[in-house]
N, C-alpha and C positions, 0 to 999 in steps of 0.2 A: 504493500500500500504506500509505503514511503516513496518508492521509486515512481509510482504513478503521480503522486503529488509533486515531486521534484521535477519530473519531466514536463508536466503541465505548466508548472511555474516558469520554467525556463522558456517554454514555448510562448506563453503569454507575454512575458517580459520582453522577449526578442521581437515580438510583433507590435508592441505599443508604439503608435505613430508619434506620440508627444514626447517620448523619452529619448534624449539625445545620446549619441554614442560618445562617451567621454573616456579618453585614454587614461590608464593608470588606476590601479585598484587601491593603492596606498598613497596617500598624500599627507604632507605635514602642513597643518593650518595653524599659523601663529599671527599675532598682531592683528586680530580681527578689528575692522573699523566699525563705527556705529552703524553705517548703512548695511554692512554685511550681516551683523548681528540682528538688525531690525528686519531684514528680509527673511531670515529663518524664522523669526518670531511671528511676524504677521502671516507668513505662509502657513505655519502650523496652526495659528489661531483660525485662519480662514478654513482650513481643512477640517478642523474640529467643529467649527460652527456649522459647516454644511451638514454634518451628521447630526449635531444637536438640534438644528432647526428642522430636521426631517427632509431636507432636500435630497439627500443621498442615504443609502443604507449604512448604518454605523459599522456593520459587520461585513460590508462588501469587500471586494478585492480578493486577492489570492489567499490571504490569511483566513478570511471567512470561508472560502470554498474548501481550503485544506481542512479546516475544523469540521466542516460538514462531512467530508470523506472519512476522516479519522474517527470522529465521535458519533457519527450517524445522525447528525442533526439535519433531517431532510425537510423540515417544515420551513418554507420560505417566509420571511417576515413581510408584513404589508408593504406594498410599494407606495410611492408618493401619491399617486392618483387615489388609491384606496384610503390613505391616511387623511386626505383632505375631503373625502366624500365626493369625488368627481362624478360618480355615477348616481349619487343619492341626494346630496345636499342641493339647496336652491342654486340654480346656475349663477345668479348674481354673486352669491357668496363664494362660489368656486372660482369664478373669474377674478374676483377681487383678490382672493388668496394667491392665485397663480401670479398675478401682476405684481403684488407686493413682494412675494418671495423672489421673483425674477429681478426686481429692482434692487433688493437687498443683496442678492448674489452678484449682480452686475457691479454695483458700486463697491462691494467688498473686493471683488477681483481687481477693479481699477486701482484701488488703494494699494493692493499687493504689488501690482505692476509698477506703480510709482516707485516703490522701494527697489524693485528689480532694475528699473531704469537708472536709479541713483547709483547702483553698483556698476552698471554699464558705463556710466560717466566718470566713475572713479579712476584716478590715475595710479592708485596704490598697486604695488608690485604683487600683492597677494589678493587682488580683487577677484571676484567670481570664483569662490572655492567650490569644490565638488558638492559639499553639503548645501550651499546656496542654490546651486542649479537643481539638485534633486528636490529640495523643499519647494521651490517655486513650481517645478513641473508637477509635483503631487497636488498642489493647490489648483493648477490648471486642469488636471484630470478630474478633480472634484467638481470644478465649474462645468466642465463638459458633460459630466454625468448629470448634474443638476439641470442643465439646459435640456437634455434629452427627457428627463423626468417631467419637466414643466410642459414640454411639447406633448408628451404622451397624455398628461392629465387634460390638456386643452382639447386634444382629439377626442378623449372620452366624453367630456361634457358637451362638446359640439355635436356629437353623434346622437345625443338624447332626443327623444320625441318631444319633450317639453322645453327644449332649448329655443328661446325666442329673443335672444340678445345678440347684439353686434359684438363680435370678437376682435374687431379692428384695433382697439386700444391695446389689448393683450398681445395681439400679433406684432404691433409696433414695438412694444416693450421687449418681447422676445427677440425681435430683429436687432434691437440695440444691444441686447445681451450677446447675441451671436457675433456682432461686430467687435465687442469688447473681448470676446474669447479669441477671435482671429488676431486681434492686435497683441493679445497676451502670448499667443503661440509664436508670433514673430519675435517678440521680446525674449521668449524662452530660447529660441534658436540662436539669437544673438548672444545671449548669456552663456549658452553652452559653447559657442564658438570662441568667446573671450576666455572661458576657462581652458579650453583646449589649447589656445594660443599661448596663454601664460604657462600652462603646464609643459608645453613643448620647449619653451624658453628655459624654464627651470631645469627640465630634464637634459 
């Protein structure tokens, strides 16, 4: 069973489109600047908040899947659409919730990206450490997952027979969130490139 989990983990990790290929498994990180420390902090806070707010599954990812295989926990937790009652609650309430959650997720990711850009603009010799890159990319993955969950919930409520509301405002908010994610993805790529460049110089 261990080999199954390990093989699957390696496969999924290798196929993640947002995780950059970074040379060097062992790095020495010293003299961390305020911006670098802040990036790891806000990235971790965003990732944790996404789970706490119910935008993504707290037990999702490889760790949660491995736990299911090893410990036999086959009951899947409620997804976002179920948690907010996308198929049962009044459409107005559901749409308002999706829009509010999307806005919170979008503005939160934008704040994290600001810290990432500060690291990109830093001239410090130890800027863009491996941990910085990984922390930011984890936050980006959480944002992407949240976006998909919001879209799924919107599709659920829009398909209901009692749905008689215009979804244009929610569509616009989700479009803004998608743009923020695209911008963050580009920032993540630049951050990984900076790390690789600095690492090659050090090496």
